[in-house]
C-alpha positions in Angstrom: 53.2 88.8 -10.0 55.6 87.9 -12.8 54.4 85.0 -14.9 57.0 82.3 -15.1 55.5 80.3 -18.0 52.5 79.7 -20.1 50.9 77.5 -17.4 50.9 80.4 -14.9 49.3 82.6 -17.5 46.5 80.0 -18.1 45.8 79.6 -14.4 46.0 83.4 -13.7 43.0 83.8 -16.2 40.8 81.8 -13.8 40.1 84.7 -11.6 37.8 82.7 -9.2 40.8 80.7 -7.9 42.3 82.2 -4.8 45.0 81.3 -2.2 43.6 78.8 0.3 41.0 77.4 -2.1 39.8 73.8 -2.0 39.8 72.7 -5.7 38.7 69.5 -7.4 39.8 69.1 -11.0 37.9 67.0 -13.5 39.6 66.8 -16.8 40.2 65.6 -20.3 43.5 67.1 -21.3 43.4 66.1 -24.9 42.1 69.5 -26.1 44.9 71.2 -24.2 47.5 68.9 -25.7 46.1 69.5 -29.2 46.1 73.3 -28.7 49.7 73.3 -27.6 50.6 71.1 -30.6 48.8 73.5 -32.9 51.2 76.2 -31.6 54.2 73.9 -32.0 54.6 73.6 -28.2 54.7 70.6 -25.9 52.1 70.3 -23.2 53.5 69.2 -19.7 50.7 68.2 -17.4 53.0 68.5 -14.3 53.6 72.1 -15.1 49.9 72.7 -15.2 49.4 71.0 -11.8 52.4 73.1 -10.4 50.8 76.3 -11.7 47.5 75.4 -9.9 49.3 74.5 -6.7 51.2 77.9 -6.9 47.8 79.7 -7.4 46.0 78.0 -4.4 49.1 78.0 -2.2 50.1 75.9 0.8 46.8 76.7 2.5 44.8 75.3 -0.3 43.9 71.7 -1.1 43.9 70.2 -4.6 42.0 67.0 -5.5 41.6 64.9 -8.6 39.2 62.0 -8.9 41.2 58.7 -9.2 38.3 56.3 -9.4 38.9 52.7 -10.1 36.0 50.3 -10.7 37.9 47.1 -10.7 36.7 46.4 -7.1 33.2 46.2 -8.5 34.4 43.4 -10.9 35.8 41.4 -8.0 39.4 42.4 -8.6 41.8 43.3 -5.9 42.2 47.0 -5.1 45.3 48.6 -3.6 45.0 52.3 -3.2 48.8 52.6 -3.6 49.0 50.6 -6.8 45.7 50.3 -8.6 45.8 53.0 -11.4 43.1 55.7 -11.7 40.6 55.0 -14.5 39.6 58.7 -14.7 41.9 59.9 -17.5 45.4 61.1 -18.3 45.8 63.8 -15.8 45.0 61.7 -12.7 47.2 58.9 -14.1 50.1 61.4 -14.3 49.5 62.9 -10.9 49.2 59.3 -9.4 53.0 59.0 -10.0 53.8 62.3 -8.1 55.2 62.0 -4.6 53.5 65.1 -3.3 50.0 63.7 -3.8 48.4 61.0 -1.7 45.4 58.9 -2.5 42.3 58.5 -0.3 41.4 54.9 0.5 37.9 54.3 -0.8 38.1 51.3 -3.2 36.0 52.9 -5.9 35.7 56.7 -5.3 39.2 57.7 -4.4 40.9 61.0 -4.9 44.5 62.1 -5.3 45.1 64.9 -2.8 47.7 67.6 -2.3 47.8 70.4 0.3 46.6 71.5 3.6 43.9 68.9 4.1 45.7 65.9 2.6 46.2 64.1 5.8 42.6 64.6 6.9 41.2 63.4 3.6 43.5 60.4 3.3 42.7 59.4 6.9 38.9 59.2 6.2 37.5 55.7 6.6 34.3 56.3 4.7 32.3 53.2 3.8 30.1 55.2 1.5 31.6 56.9 -1.5 29.1 59.7 -1.2 27.9 60.1 2.4 29.1 61.5 5.7 32.8 61.9 6.0 33.5 61.2 2.3 35.4 63.5 0.1 32.0 64.6 -1.4 30.8 65.5 2.1 34.1 67.5 2.5 33.5 69.4 -0.8 30.0 70.4 0.5 31.0 71.2 4.1 34.1 73.3 3.1 32.7 74.9 -0.1 35.1 73.4 -2.6 35.4 74.7 -6.1 35.3 72.5 -9.2 37.4 73.1 -12.3 36.6 71.4 -15.5 39.4 71.2 -18.0 38.5 70.1 -21.5 35.2 68.8 -20.4 31.6 70.0 -20.3 30.5 69.9 -16.7 27.7 67.4 -17.6 30.4 64.8 -18.4 32.2 65.1 -15.1 30.1 66.6 -12.3 30.1 63.6 -10.0 29.3 65.8 -7.0 25.6 65.7 -8.1 25.5 62.2 -6.6 26.3 63.4 -3.1 22.8 64.9 -2.4 21.2 61.7 -3.8 22.6 59.8 -0.9 
């Protein structure tokens, strides 16, 4: 397969990613941005997302946490308008038309791909329990990709077995 750009090259190096994968990305893209700048290049987060989508294909599902804790403070939450509070990459993806957001008022996810409708139709009351995105990760053996983060700073899945 011919590499179209640097982003394809980055993603191709992640040999564990396959067509049809379910992938959740937790990220801090600042190290990537700085690395690109160091090489006098501009980092484009949308190109990174596009390369990941290309890698997992139409049969795959891509999720990014788009948590928003304002609901806990008594503020109004609108899954279509309340911005993610989980970093730059989810904030950028939130503006894309090809991603939809799950409806949980705290633990929502931005979703692209095969299971987008299924996930966005979930009416889970618990952020972690049965028929939640975390249940889905477990049931369908999702993979987790940490970008610019140590897993200890973003492995929210560990709360799933606690419930």
